[in-house]
Backbone as CSV, one residue per row, in Angstrom:
resi,resn,N_x,N_y,N_z,CA_x,CA_y,CA_z,C_x,C_y,C_z
1,UNK,25.577,-75.756,0.669,26.408,-76.514,1.466,25.662,-77.980,1.546
2,UNK,26.403,-79.012,1.487,25.917,-80.383,1.408,26.174,-81.108,2.813
3,UNK,25.562,-82.138,2.907,25.752,-83.031,4.124,27.265,-83.577,4.200
4,UNK,27.703,-83.892,3.029,29.122,-84.405,2.999,30.151,-83.402,3.331
5,UNK,29.800,-82.119,3.006,30.621,-81.013,3.344,30.737,-80.713,4.981
6,UNK,29.446,-80.795,5.491,29.495,-80.668,6.995,30.129,-81.886,7.588
7,UNK,29.891,-82.951,7.116,30.577,-84.228,7.713,31.985,-84.201,7.584
8,UNK,32.511,-83.754,6.411,33.923,-83.566,6.291,34.549,-82.621,7.239
9,UNK,33.909,-81.513,7.401,34.358,-80.571,8.372,34.436,-81.008,9.777
10,UNK,33.292,-81.563,10.141,33.322,-82.097,11.464,34.319,-83.185,11.783
11,UNK,34.617,-84.068,10.706,35.564,-85.123,10.700,36.983,-84.548,11.133
12,UNK,37.362,-83.426,10.281,38.652,-82.791,10.539,38.728,-82.075,11.909
13,UNK,37.617,-81.554,12.245,37.523,-80.834,13.484,37.637,-81.860,14.735
14,UNK,37.123,-82.929,14.579,37.003,-84.026,15.586,38.470,-84.551,15.824
15,UNK,39.125,-84.771,14.523,40.469,-85.286,14.718,41.500,-84.260,15.154
16,UNK,41.241,-83.008,14.934,42.065,-81.985,15.587,41.871,-81.924,17.062
17,UNK,40.578,-81.997,17.465,40.277,-81.873,18.918,40.892,-83.097,19.679
18,UNK,40.726,-84.312,19.174,41.384,-85.424,19.698,42.849,-85.539,19.631
19,UNK,43.460,-85.207,18.490,44.873,-85.357,18.349,45.708,-84.194,18.806
20,UNK,45.236,-82.989,18.467,46.081,-81.786,18.799,45.676,-81.031,20.046
21,UNK,44.478,-80.789,20.258,43.986,-80.122,21.361,43.215,-81.151,22.190
22,UNK,43.890,-81.887,23.190,43.282,-82.899,23.776,42.268,-82.633,24.960
23,UNK,42.374,-81.316,25.424,41.337,-80.894,26.338,41.004,-79.479,26.107
24,UNK,39.651,-79.324,25.905,39.173,-77.956,25.614,38.028,-77.712,26.541
25,UNK,37.955,-76.533,27.127,36.787,-76.151,27.920,35.792,-75.627,26.981
26,UNK,34.525,-75.910,27.449,33.315,-75.532,26.573,33.310,-74.019,26.320
27,UNK,33.783,-73.108,27.205,33.611,-71.785,27.086,34.734,-71.292,25.989
28,UNK,35.654,-72.052,25.609,36.538,-71.635,24.518,36.367,-72.542,23.153
29,UNK,35.306,-73.329,23.198,35.221,-74.115,21.961,34.929,-73.278,20.737
30,UNK,34.185,-72.239,20.960,33.857,-71.429,19.643,35.232,-70.851,19.059
31,UNK,36.158,-70.667,19.795,37.422,-70.112,19.256,38.172,-71.251,18.359
32,UNK,38.050,-72.527,18.834,38.572,-73.615,18.046,37.788,-73.882,16.843
33,UNK,36.492,-73.669,16.931,35.593,-73.892,15.653,36.108,-72.785,14.666
34,UNK,36.290,-71.518,15.137,36.713,-70.398,14.139,37.916,-70.801,13.584
35,UNK,38.898,-71.299,14.355,40.218,-71.706,13.816,40.169,-72.574,12.750
36,UNK,39.376,-73.652,12.982,39.380,-74.755,11.885,38.418,-74.108,10.647
37,UNK,37.483,-73.262,10.903,36.800,-72.577,9.806,37.847,-71.777,8.970
38,UNK,38.638,-71.056,9.678,39.612,-70.247,8.978,40.620,-71.102,8.160
39,UNK,40.967,-72.126,8.727,41.862,-73.140,7.868,41.225,-73.611,6.789
40,UNK,39.993,-73.971,6.813,39.137,-74.521,5.762,38.947,-73.433,4.657
41,UNK,38.591,-72.211,5.155,38.290,-71.207,4.150,39.499,-70.660,3.411
42,UNK,40.720,-70.867,4.069,41.890,-70.410,3.356,42.833,-71.551,3.205
43,UNK,42.555,-72.391,2.288,43.392,-73.547,1.978,43.795,-73.594,0.568
44,UNK,44.913,-74.403,0.321,45.624,-74.503,-1.024,44.519,-74.716,-2.139
45,UNK,43.572,-75.535,-1.944,42.639,-75.874,-3.050,41.810,-74.644,-3.426
46,UNK,41.677,-73.542,-2.586,40.895,-72.460,-2.929,42.013,-71.349,-3.456
47,UNK,43.244,-71.743,-3.554,44.237,-70.764,-4.106,44.884,-69.903,-3.159
48,UNK,44.875,-70.204,-1.838,45.474,-69.505,-0.842,46.778,-70.406,-0.281
49,UNK,47.947,-69.833,-0.523,49.110,-70.552,-0.051,49.527,-70.093,1.318
50,UNK,50.437,-70.793,2.003,50.726,-70.623,3.324,51.137,-69.108,3.641
51,UNK,51.855,-68.405,2.766,52.170,-66.986,3.068,50.861,-66.119,3.087
52,UNK,49.923,-66.384,2.176,48.717,-65.564,2.104,47.882,-65.894,3.387
53,UNK,47.916,-67.289,3.807,47.160,-67.534,5.059,47.675,-66.945,6.220
54,UNK,49.102,-66.787,6.330,49.655,-66.086,7.418,49.352,-64.669,7.460
55,UNK,49.551,-63.980,6.321,49.091,-62.628,6.234,47.649,-62.305,6.669
56,UNK,46.803,-63.212,6.235,45.301,-63.048,6.569,45.149,-63.165,8.078
57,UNK,45.923,-64.153,8.661,45.764,-64.298,10.145,46.313,-63.104,10.895
58,UNK,47.501,-62.600,10.403,47.998,-61.273,11.010,47.156,-60.127,10.975
59,UNK,46.349,-60.096,9.878,45.464,-58.936,9.665,44.344,-58.999,10.711
60,UNK,43.954,-60.198,11.154,42.872,-60.468,12.254,43.459,-60.173,13.579
61,UNK,44.791,-60.109,13.780,45.325,-59.878,15.091,45.527,-58.180,15.288
62,UNK,45.510,-57.575,14.272,45.850,-56.184,14.366,44.921,-55.394,15.245
63,UNK,45.320,-54.670,16.190,44.520,-53.956,17.117,43.836,-54.716,18.326
64,UNK,44.284,-56.015,18.334,43.638,-56.814,19.543,44.760,-57.115,20.500
65,UNK,44.371,-57.303,21.709,45.404,-57.724,22.710,44.939,-58.978,23.499
66,UNK,45.873,-59.596,23.994,45.492,-60.765,24.750,45.017,-60.337,26.176
67,UNK,43.905,-60.852,26.614,43.273,-60.322,27.860,43.217,-61.387,28.898
68,UNK,43.790,-62.524,28.707,43.744,-63.539,29.742,44.537,-63.123,30.910
69,UNK,44.124,-63.477,32.144,44.715,-63.001,33.280,45.800,-64.063,33.745
70,UNK,47.003,-63.564,34.187,47.964,-64.515,34.685,48.065,-64.481,36.209
71,UNK,47.460,-65.383,36.918,47.477,-65.319,38.347,48.688,-65.714,39.057
72,UNK,49.735,-66.319,38.270,50.874,-66.702,38.986,51.940,-65.627,38.970
73,UNK,51.774,-64.485,38.515,52.624,-63.475,38.415,52.343,-62.347,39.363
74,UNK,53.322,-61.724,39.936,53.097,-60.496,40.713,54.158,-59.481,40.419
75,UNK,53.920,-58.240,40.654,54.840,-57.270,40.277,55.392,-56.617,41.592
76,UNK,56.600,-56.343,41.564,57.283,-55.548,42.652,58.226,-54.593,42.099
77,UNK,57.672,-53.281,42.097,58.380,-52.221,41.423,58.207,-52.353,39.984
78,UNK,59.395,-52.466,39.220,59.277,-52.747,37.759,59.612,-54.115,37.432
79,UNK,59.787,-54.992,38.370,60.133,-56.374,38.026,58.840,-57.335,38.335
80,UNK,58.696,-58.199,37.445,57.700,-59.254,37.560,58.184,-60.484,37.969
81,UNK,57.600,-61.068,39.116,58.116,-62.267,39.658,57.037,-63.345,39.458
82,UNK,57.433,-64.620,39.381,56.552,-65.640,39.304,56.179,-65.991,40.855
83,UNK,54.952,-66.040,41.176,54.429,-66.263,42.684,54.650,-67.739,42.951
84,UNK,55.096,-67.890,44.193,55.194,-69.252,44.697,53.815,-69.878,44.981
85,UNK,53.415,-70.954,44.508,52.120,-71.517,44.695,51.893,-71.698,46.225
86,UNK,52.809,-72.002,46.935,52.654,-72.277,48.383,52.477,-70.929,49.224
87,UNK,52.807,-69.871,48.669,52.882,-68.594,49.316,51.432,-68.218,49.580
88,UNK,51.117,-67.703,50.832,49.848,-67.287,51.183,49.701,-65.759,50.951
89,UNK,48.673,-65.420,50.381,48.541,-63.901,50.257,47.194,-63.497,50.723
90,UNK,47.071,-62.342,51.199,45.792,-61.775,51.670,45.032,-61.134,50.540
91,UNK,43.770,-61.343,50.508,42.979,-60.884,49.407,42.096,-59.704,49.868
């Protein structure tokens, strides 16, 4: 790895952070770095086309589930409702 390679990666990463993802919390920063690393490691110059890149990404999703909590939803029976933000609830 050369200094120019690291500077090039950081330049693309910084442009993406400023242009696409305008606000990122530090606790999730590693996820964005991994995404840009994946994009750089699987690019056209290395012989990976868009279809192959999509297949590689889908392989990484296999067996995983989204675990973020959605606090604005509540369940009543089998129906999920959006909670009114003004509604007070007892904890």
